[in-house]
C-alpha positions as CSV (number, residue, x, y, z in Angstrom):
1,X,-0.5,-9.7,-6.7
2,X,1.9,-7.8,-8.8
3,X,5.0,-9.7,-7.7
4,X,5.7,-11.6,-10.9
5,X,4.9,-8.6,-13.1
6,X,7.0,-6.3,-10.9
7,X,10.0,-8.7,-11.1
8,X,9.8,-9.0,-14.9
9,X,9.4,-5.3,-15.6
10,X,12.2,-4.3,-13.2
11,X,14.5,-6.9,-14.6
12,X,14.0,-5.6,-18.2
13,X,14.6,-2.0,-17.1
14,X,17.7,-2.9,-15.1
15,X,19.2,-4.2,-18.4
16,X,19.4,-0.6,-19.6
17,X,21.7,0.5,-16.8
18,X,25.2,1.5,-17.7
19,X,24.2,2.5,-21.3
20,X,25.5,6.0,-22.0
21,X,23.3,6.1,-25.1
22,X,20.3,4.0,-25.9
23,X,19.9,2.7,-29.4
24,X,16.6,1.8,-31.0
25,X,17.5,-1.9,-30.6
26,X,17.9,-1.4,-26.8
27,X,14.5,0.3,-26.5
28,X,12.8,-2.3,-28.7
29,X,14.2,-5.2,-26.7
30,X,13.0,-3.6,-23.4
31,X,9.6,-2.9,-24.9
32,X,9.3,-6.5,-26.0
33,X,10.1,-7.8,-22.6
34,X,7.6,-5.4,-20.9
35,X,4.9,-6.4,-23.5
36,X,5.4,-10.1,-22.7
37,X,5.2,-9.4,-19.0
38,X,2.0,-7.5,-19.3
39,X,0.4,-10.1,-21.6
40,X,1.4,-12.8,-19.2
41,X,-0.2,-10.8,-16.4
42,X,-3.5,-11.1,-18.3
43,X,-3.7,-7.3,-19.2
44,X,-6.1,-6.6,-22.0
45,X,-4.4,-6.6,-25.4
46,X,-5.7,-3.2,-26.4
47,X,-4.3,-1.7,-23.2
48,X,-0.9,-3.4,-23.7
49,X,-0.7,-2.2,-27.3
50,X,-1.5,1.4,-26.3
51,X,0.9,1.4,-23.3
52,X,3.9,0.0,-25.1
53,X,3.3,2.3,-28.1
54,X,3.4,5.4,-25.9
55,X,6.5,4.2,-24.0
56,X,8.3,3.4,-27.2
57,X,7.4,6.8,-28.8
58,X,8.7,8.7,-25.8
59,X,11.7,6.5,-25.2
60,X,12.9,7.2,-28.8
61,X,12.2,10.9,-28.5
62,X,14.2,13.9,-27.5
63,X,13.5,13.6,-23.7
64,X,15.7,10.4,-23.6
65,X,18.2,11.2,-26.3
66,X,19.1,14.5,-24.5
67,X,19.0,13.1,-21.0
68,X,22.2,12.8,-19.0
69,X,21.1,9.3,-17.8
70,X,18.9,7.8,-20.6
71,X,18.1,4.6,-18.6
72,X,16.7,6.5,-15.7
73,X,14.7,8.6,-18.1
74,X,13.1,5.5,-19.6
75,X,12.2,4.3,-16.1
76,X,10.5,7.6,-15.5
77,X,8.6,7.2,-18.7
78,X,7.4,3.7,-17.8
79,X,6.4,5.0,-14.4
80,X,4.4,7.9,-15.9
81,X,2.6,5.7,-18.4
82,X,1.8,3.1,-15.7
83,X,0.2,5.9,-13.7
84,X,-1.9,6.9,-16.7
85,X,-3.0,3.2,-17.4
86,X,-4.1,3.0,-13.7
87,X,-6.2,6.1,-14.0
88,X,-3.8,9.1,-13.7
89,X,-5.0,11.3,-10.8
90,X,-6.5,9.7,-7.6
91,X,-10.3,9.4,-8.0
92,X,-12.6,11.1,-5.5
93,X,-16.0,10.2,-4.2
94,X,-18.6,12.9,-4.7
95,X,-20.8,13.6,-1.7
96,X,-24.3,15.1,-1.9
97,X,-24.8,18.8,-1.0
98,X,-27.9,17.7,0.9
99,X,-27.3,14.4,2.7
100,X,-27.6,11.5,2.6
101,X,-25.1,10.5,-0.1
102,X,-26.4,7.3,-1.7
103,X,-23.7,4.8,-2.8
104,X,-24.9,1.8,-4.8
105,X,-22.7,-1.3,-5.1
106,X,-23.0,-3.6,-8.1
107,X,-20.9,-6.5,-9.5
108,X,-20.7,-10.2,-10.2
109,X,-21.7,-12.7,-7.6
110,X,-18.6,-13.9,-5.6
111,X,-16.7,-10.6,-6.1
112,X,-16.8,-9.9,-2.3
113,X,-19.4,-7.2,-2.6
114,X,-21.1,-7.7,0.8
115,X,-17.8,-7.8,2.7
116,X,-16.7,-4.8,0.8
117,X,-19.8,-2.9,1.8
118,X,-18.8,-3.4,5.5
119,X,-15.2,-2.3,4.7
120,X,-16.5,0.9,2.9
121,X,-18.9,1.6,5.8
122,X,-16.1,1.3,8.4
123,X,-13.8,3.5,6.3
124,X,-16.6,6.1,6.0
125,X,-17.2,6.0,9.8
126,X,-13.4,6.6,10.4
127,X,-13.6,9.6,8.1
128,X,-16.3,11.1,10.3
129,X,-19.4,10.0,8.4
130,X,-22.5,8.2,9.8
131,X,-23.2,5.5,7.2
132,X,-26.2,3.1,7.0
133,X,-25.9,-0.2,5.2
134,X,-29.0,-1.3,3.2
135,X,-29.5,-5.1,2.6
136,X,-31.0,-5.0,-0.9
137,X,-29.4,-8.3,-2.0
138,X,-32.5,-10.5,-1.4
139,X,-31.4,-13.1,-4.0
140,X,-28.3,-14.9,-2.7
141,X,-28.8,-17.3,0.2
142,X,-28.0,-15.7,3.6
143,X,-26.8,-12.4,2.0
144,X,-28.9,-10.4,4.4
145,X,-27.5,-12.3,7.4
146,X,-24.0,-11.9,6.1
147,X,-24.4,-8.1,5.8
148,X,-25.9,-7.9,9.3
149,X,-22.8,-9.7,10.7
150,X,-20.4,-7.5,8.7
151,X,-22.2,-4.4,9.8
152,X,-22.0,-5.4,13.5
153,X,-18.3,-6.0,13.1
154,X,-17.9,-2.6,11.5
155,X,-20.0,-0.9,14.1
156,X,-22.4,0.4,11.5
157,X,-26.2,-0.1,11.6
158,X,-27.9,-2.2,8.9
159,X,-31.4,-1.7,7.4
160,X,-32.7,-5.2,6.7
161,X,-36.5,-5.4,6.8
162,X,-36.7,-8.5,4.6
163,X,-35.1,-11.9,5.3
164,X,-33.9,-12.4,1.7
165,X,-33.3,-15.9,0.3
166,X,-35.6,-14.9,-2.6
167,X,-38.2,-13.1,-0.3
168,X,-38.9,-9.4,-0.7
169,X,-38.7,-6.6,-3.2
170,X,-35.1,-5.2,-3.4
171,X,-36.3,-1.9,-5.1
172,X,-38.7,-1.2,-2.2
173,X,-36.0,-2.1,0.4
174,X,-33.6,0.3,-1.2
175,X,-36.1,3.2,-1.3
176,X,-37.1,2.6,2.3
177,X,-33.5,2.4,3.3
178,X,-32.8,5.9,1.9
179,X,-35.9,7.2,3.6
180,X,-34.8,5.7,6.9
181,X,-31.4,7.3,6.6
182,X,-32.9,10.7,6.1
183,X,-35.2,10.2,9.1
184,X,-32.3,8.9,11.3
185,X,-29.9,11.6,9.9
186,X,-27.3,9.2,8.4
187,X,-25.2,11.2,5.9
188,X,-24.2,8.1,3.8
189,X,-26.3,5.2,2.6
190,X,-24.5,2.1,1.1
191,X,-26.9,-0.1,-0.9
192,X,-25.7,-3.7,-1.3
193,X,-27.4,-5.2,-4.4
194,X,-27.6,-8.7,-5.7
195,X,-24.6,-10.1,-7.6
196,X,-25.0,-11.6,-11.1
197,X,-23.7,-14.9,-12.5
198,X,-22.2,-13.5,-15.7
199,X,-24.1,-11.0,-17.7
200,X,-27.6,-11.8,-16.5
201,X,-30.1,-9.5,-18.2
202,X,-32.8,-10.1,-15.6
203,X,-30.5,-9.1,-12.8
204,X,-29.2,-6.2,-14.8
205,X,-32.8,-5.0,-15.1
206,X,-33.2,-5.2,-11.3
207,X,-30.0,-3.1,-10.8
208,X,-31.4,-0.5,-13.2
209,X,-34.7,-0.4,-11.3
210,X,-32.8,0.1,-8.0
211,X,-30.7,2.8,-9.6
212,X,-33.7,4.6,-11.0
213,X,-35.5,4.4,-7.6
214,X,-32.8,5.8,-5.4
215,X,-30.8,7.9,-7.9
216,X,-27.4,7.1,-6.3
217,X,-24.7,9.8,-6.3
218,X,-22.1,7.1,-6.8
219,X,-22.5,3.7,-8.3
220,X,-19.4,1.6,-7.6
221,X,-18.6,-1.5,-9.7
222,X,-17.0,-4.2,-7.4
223,X,-14.7,-6.4,-9.4
224,X,-12.6,-9.4,-8.3
225,X,-9.0,-8.4,-9.2
226,X,-8.1,-12.1,-9.7
227,X,-10.3,-12.6,-12.9
228,X,-7.7,-10.9,-15.2
229,X,-8.6,-9.1,-18.4
230,X,-12.1,-10.7,-18.4
231,X,-12.9,-8.0,-15.7
232,X,-12.7,-5.4,-18.5
233,X,-15.3,-7.3,-20.6
234,X,-17.7,-7.6,-17.6
235,X,-17.1,-4.0,-16.6
236,X,-18.0,-2.8,-20.1
237,X,-21.2,-4.7,-19.9
238,X,-22.1,-3.2,-16.6
239,X,-21.1,0.3,-17.8
240,X,-23.4,0.0,-20.8
241,X,-26.2,-1.9,-19.0
242,X,-26.4,-0.1,-15.6
243,X,-23.7,2.6,-15.6
244,X,-21.2,3.2,-12.8
245,X,-19.0,6.1,-11.7
246,X,-16.1,4.2,-10.2
247,X,-14.5,0.8,-9.6
248,X,-13.5,-1.0,-6.4
249,X,-11.0,-3.8,-6.7
250,X,-11.5,-6.7,-4.3
251,X,-9.0,-9.5,-3.4
252,X,-6.0,-7.4,-4.4
253,X,-4.0,-9.5,-1.9
254,X,-4.5,-12.6,-4.1
255,X,-1.8,-14.3,-6.1
256,X,-3.3,-13.7,-9.5
257,X,-1.4,-11.8,-12.1
258,X,-3.1,-8.4,-11.8
259,X,-4.5,-7.9,-15.3
260,X,-7.8,-6.5,-13.9
261,X,-6.2,-3.5,-12.3
262,X,-4.2,-2.6,-15.4
263,X,-7.0,-3.2,-17.8
264,X,-10.2,-1.9,-16.3
265,X,-9.6,1.9,-16.3
266,X,-8.2,1.9,-19.8
267,X,-11.2,0.0,-21.1
268,X,-14.0,1.7,-19.2
269,X,-12.6,5.2,-18.6
270,X,-13.8,5.0,-15.0
271,X,-11.4,5.5,-12.1
272,X,-10.5,2.9,-9.5
273,X,-11.5,4.5,-6.2
274,X,-10.7,1.8,-3.6
275,X,-8.9,-1.5,-3.2
276,X,-9.5,-4.4,-0.8
277,X,-6.2,-5.8,0.3
278,X,-7.2,-8.6,2.7
279,X,-9.9,-10.3,4.7
280,X,-10.0,-8.0,7.7
281,X,-12.4,-5.0,7.6
282,X,-9.4,-2.8,8.1
283,X,-7.6,-4.0,5.0
284,X,-9.2,-1.5,2.7
285,X,-7.6,1.6,1.2
286,X,-7.9,4.4,-1.3
287,X,-6.4,3.6,-4.7
288,X,-3.6,5.9,-5.7
289,X,-2.4,5.2,-9.3
290,X,1.0,6.8,-8.7
291,X,1.6,4.7,-5.6
292,X,0.5,1.5,-7.3
293,X,2.8,2.3,-10.2
294,X,5.7,2.7,-7.7
295,X,4.9,-0.6,-6.1
296,X,5.0,-2.3,-9.5
297,X,8.4,-0.8,-10.2
298,X,9.7,-1.8,-6.8
299,X,10.0,1.8,-5.7
300,X,7.9,1.2,-2.6
301,X,4.8,3.0,-1.3
302,X,6.2,5.1,1.6
303,X,3.2,7.5,1.7
304,X,0.7,4.7,2.4
305,X,3.1,3.3,5.0
306,X,3.2,6.7,6.7
307,X,-0.6,7.1,6.6
308,X,-1.1,3.6,8.2
309,X,1.5,4.5,10.9
310,X,-0.3,7.7,11.7
311,X,-3.6,5.9,12.1
312,X,-2.2,3.1,14.2
313,X,0.3,4.8,16.5
314,X,-0.9,6.4,19.7
315,X,0.4,10.0,19.6
316,X,0.4,10.3,23.4
317,X,2.4,7.1,23.8
318,X,4.9,8.2,21.1
319,X,5.5,11.5,22.9
320,X,6.0,9.7,26.2
321,X,8.6,7.4,24.5
322,X,10.4,10.4,22.9
323,X,10.5,12.2,26.3
324,X,11.9,9.1,28.0
325,X,14.6,8.7,25.3
326,X,15.6,12.4,25.6
327,X,15.9,12.2,29.4
328,X,18.3,9.3,29.1
329,X,16.1,6.7,30.8
330,X,16.7,3.1,29.9
331,X,14.6,1.5,27.1
332,X,12.8,-1.5,28.9
333,X,11.1,-4.6,27.7
334,X,7.8,-3.0,28.5
335,X,8.7,-0.2,26.0
336,X,9.7,-2.9,23.5
337,X,6.4,-4.7,24.0
338,X,4.5,-1.4,23.5
339,X,6.3,-0.7,20.3
340,X,5.5,-4.3,19.0
341,X,1.8,-3.9,19.9
342,X,1.6,-0.6,18.0
343,X,3.4,-2.2,15.0
344,X,0.8,-5.0,15.1
345,X,-2.0,-2.5,15.1
346,X,-0.8,-1.3,11.7
347,X,-1.8,-4.7,10.2
348,X,0.3,-7.2,8.3
349,X,4.0,-6.7,8.9
350,X,4.7,-8.6,5.7
351,X,2.7,-6.1,3.7
352,X,4.3,-3.1,5.4
353,X,7.8,-4.4,4.7
354,X,6.7,-5.0,1.1
355,X,5.9,-1.2,0.8
356,X,9.5,-0.3,1.3
357,X,11.6,0.5,-1.8
358,X,13.8,-2.1,-3.4
359,X,12.3,-5.0,-1.4
360,X,12.1,-7.2,-4.5
361,X,15.4,-8.8,-3.6
362,X,13.9,-10.0,-0.3
363,X,10.8,-11.4,-1.9
364,X,11.5,-15.0,-0.8
365,X,12.2,-13.9,2.7
366,X,9.0,-11.9,2.8
367,X,6.9,-14.8,1.5
368,X,8.4,-17.1,4.2
369,X,8.0,-14.4,6.9
370,X,6.1,-15.7,10.0
371,X,3.5,-13.2,11.1
372,X,3.2,-15.1,14.4
373,X,6.6,-13.9,15.5
374,X,5.1,-10.8,17.1
375,X,2.7,-12.9,19.1
376,X,5.5,-15.1,20.4
377,X,7.5,-12.0,21.5
378,X,4.4,-10.7,23.3
379,X,3.9,-14.1,25.1
380,X,7.6,-14.2,26.2
381,X,7.6,-10.7,27.6
382,X,4.2,-11.2,29.4
383,X,5.7,-14.3,31.0
384,X,8.3,-12.2,32.7
385,X,8.0,-10.5,36.1
386,X,8.0,-6.6,36.2
387,X,11.5,-6.7,37.7
388,X,12.7,-8.9,34.8
389,X,11.2,-6.5,32.2
390,X,12.9,-3.5,33.8
391,X,16.3,-5.2,34.2
392,X,16.7,-8.1,31.7
393,X,20.3,-8.7,33.0
394,X,18.9,-10.7,36.0
395,X,17.3,-13.3,33.7
396,X,19.5,-16.3,34.4
397,X,19.2,-19.9,33.3
398,X,16.4,-20.9,35.7
399,X,14.4,-17.8,35.0
400,X,14.7,-18.5,31.2
401,X,13.4,-22.0,31.7
402,X,10.4,-20.6,33.7
403,X,9.7,-17.9,31.0
404,X,9.9,-20.6,28.2
405,X,7.4,-22.8,30.0
406,X,5.1,-19.9,30.7
407,X,5.1,-18.6,27.1
408,X,5.1,-22.0,25.3
409,X,8.4,-21.3,23.7
410,X,12.0,-22.6,23.9
411,X,15.0,-21.2,25.8
412,X,16.7,-20.6,22.5
413,X,13.8,-18.3,21.5
414,X,14.2,-16.4,24.8
415,X,17.9,-16.0,24.1
416,X,17.2,-14.7,20.6
417,X,14.6,-12.1,21.9
418,X,17.0,-10.9,24.6
419,X,19.8,-10.5,22.0
420,X,17.4,-8.5,19.7
421,X,16.3,-6.4,22.6
422,X,19.9,-5.7,23.6
423,X,20.5,-4.3,20.0
424,X,17.3,-2.3,20.1
425,X,18.2,-0.9,23.5
426,X,21.6,0.2,22.2
427,X,20.0,1.8,19.2
428,X,17.6,3.7,21.4
429,X,20.5,5.0,23.6
430,X,22.1,6.3,20.4
431,X,18.9,8.0,19.3
432,X,18.4,9.4,22.8
433,X,21.9,11.1,22.7
434,X,21.1,12.5,19.3
435,X,17.8,14.0,20.6
436,X,19.5,15.5,23.6
437,X,21.9,17.2,21.2
438,X,19.1,18.8,19.2
439,X,17.7,16.2,17.0
440,X,18.0,12.7,15.5
441,X,21.5,11.6,14.6
442,X,22.5,11.4,11.0
443,X,19.7,13.6,9.8
444,X,21.2,17.0,8.7
445,X,18.8,19.9,8.3
446,X,17.1,22.6,10.4
447,X,16.7,22.8,14.2
448,X,15.7,19.6,15.8
449,X,16.8,17.5,12.8
450,X,20.3,16.5,13.7
451,X,21.9,19.9,14.3
452,X,23.4,19.5,17.7
453,X,25.1,22.1,19.8
454,X,28.4,21.7,18.0
455,X,26.9,22.0,14.5
456,X,24.6,25.0,15.0
457,X,25.4,27.9,12.8
458,X,27.5,25.8,10.4
459,X,26.6,25.0,6.9
460,X,26.2,21.4,5.8
461,X,29.4,20.1,4.1
462,X,29.2,20.0,0.3
463,X,29.2,16.6,-1.3
464,X,32.3,15.8,-3.3
465,X,31.8,15.1,-7.0
466,X,33.2,11.7,-7.7
467,X,35.4,11.4,-10.7
468,X,34.3,9.1,-13.5
469,X,36.3,5.9,-13.9
470,X,35.3,5.5,-17.5
471,X,38.1,5.6,-20.1
472,X,35.6,6.9,-22.8
473,X,36.0,10.7,-22.7
474,X,32.4,11.3,-23.8
475,X,30.9,8.9,-21.3
476,X,33.3,10.3,-18.6
477,X,32.1,13.8,-19.3
478,X,28.4,12.8,-19.0
479,X,29.0,10.9,-15.8
480,X,30.9,13.9,-14.3
481,X,28.1,16.3,-15.3
482,X,25.5,13.9,-13.8
483,X,27.5,13.6,-10.5
484,X,27.9,17.4,-10.3
485,X,24.1,17.8,-10.8
486,X,23.3,15.3,-8.1
487,X,25.7,16.9,-5.6
488,X,24.1,20.3,-6.4
489,X,20.6,19.0,-5.7
490,X,21.7,17.2,-2.6
491,X,21.2,13.8,-4.2
492,X,17.4,14.2,-4.6
493,X,15.4,12.4,-7.1
494,X,17.9,10.4,-9.2
495,X,20.6,8.9,-7.0
496,X,21.3,5.5,-5.8
497,X,18.5,3.1,-6.5
498,X,18.2,0.6,-9.4
499,X,15.8,3.1,-11.0
500,X,16.6,6.6,-9.7
501,X,14.5,9.1,-11.5
502,X,10.8,8.6,-11.0
503,X,11.1,7.3,-7.4
504,X,9.8,10.6,-6.1
505,X,7.1,11.1,-8.7
506,X,3.6,12.0,-7.7
507,X,4.6,13.6,-4.4
508,X,6.3,10.5,-3.0
509,X,9.2,11.2,-0.6
510,X,12.6,10.6,-2.2
511,X,13.5,7.1,-1.4
512,X,15.6,6.4,-4.4
513,X,18.8,5.6,-2.4
514,X,17.0,3.4,0.1
515,X,18.8,0.1,0.8
516,X,16.9,-2.5,2.7
517,X,20.2,-3.5,4.4
518,X,19.9,-0.1,6.2
519,X,16.9,-1.5,8.2
520,X,17.4,-1.9,12.0
521,X,19.1,-5.2,13.0
522,X,15.9,-6.6,14.6
523,X,14.0,-6.0,11.3
524,X,16.7,-7.6,9.3
525,X,16.5,-10.6,11.5
526,X,12.8,-10.8,11.0
527,X,13.6,-11.0,7.3
528,X,15.9,-13.8,7.8
529,X,19.2,-11.8,7.6
530,X,22.3,-12.4,9.7
């Protein structure tokens, strides 16, 4: 969603690089470009005015004028202010001291509220709760049936005593749903209410009656992230008419400009708690303002990527693979298939790659990325015999023809896979040797992190301070001081990337010197590289 906005903001900030000192004209030019990018992204005018005003004030202040690298300091300021616009700290759900916790969903019709109810219920279940869905949307045709289907897919029970389609009292259904949850010992109740077509006072009154009847601990306003700054106007009407404690953005995977996400918190003063990022029930995540700001500035979202990996990867399988590598056993096509399957369990590979820092330069390759590639690899490997998987060297021309026919692919695709596997196998052997020596190669640090037998007891070599090439004495002195500081800090926080400072804000791992060209060969090939 934020691709266009991200490209334009990062382009304007990159224009500041190489400036030893920023003039007021430099700052004003950058602010104008950011203002245009935000307005084109359909961000509310009041939010844009306040955001650019704060950035300009800080960019012309002492924190930039006294900085060794003013351009990086401006990027940090933009990152900080984006985090504030998106809500500052990560919002939290408040659970009742005496269960059940009642969560009421409200929003416009078509915002994806019923599907989101199932996503929230599944997320709650994964967090150890026992949710119950209540079908109190008796207005929209087949809304009750849809919630029952979604609940079944999520593995969560649904309380639906009325058929809906205009039949039944939604207030009574909501009250009886909460009573049923208490009796059946569900600790969370999610009440799906009827959507409204615009600001419908009659439906607003119904929402108020449900709210007064069940006294929800959280009322979540579900808003379509694709409707732009109009979301702020609708949210204000709901806040004043019904009241809500938090916002959930749906359809954040859409191709709209993203104005809703950047407008709604600033206008309503309510936090964005969750975001729906796709059609699958698993494509639902907590909303972290700092991580979203990093995505917009092309700094990546490594923490979310790590969290998804931890959920998807089988710890037992990972330990077996690590033990196999350390023992020097060959990496086989079965191992390769297992890794691919675990990667697929994490969700969209395109989205995962997009979470890596500095991936804006690969935007076109990511857009054209074929998600079906993993399925083809799986089909090819499953068409091989156990002997062929353990020893790919025996796969001759006739065997390749047979595998191609069995997997519905071509011999050329078989050759490409075997070449990729050969590279992956070589990489695994290198990693195995590093693990046998005490850790992963190329990762200096404590025991088990690259300090092999030869390096134990030694101190890590100090980084050399590169001499400045500038002929301007003042600029050369500044660059020399900056290089010395980076070397002293071990390169953390400000080195390498297009942005530098700010890449590790908000608890993010330091990824400022990440270069997508450092990705493994097989991942580069997936991106269309050589």
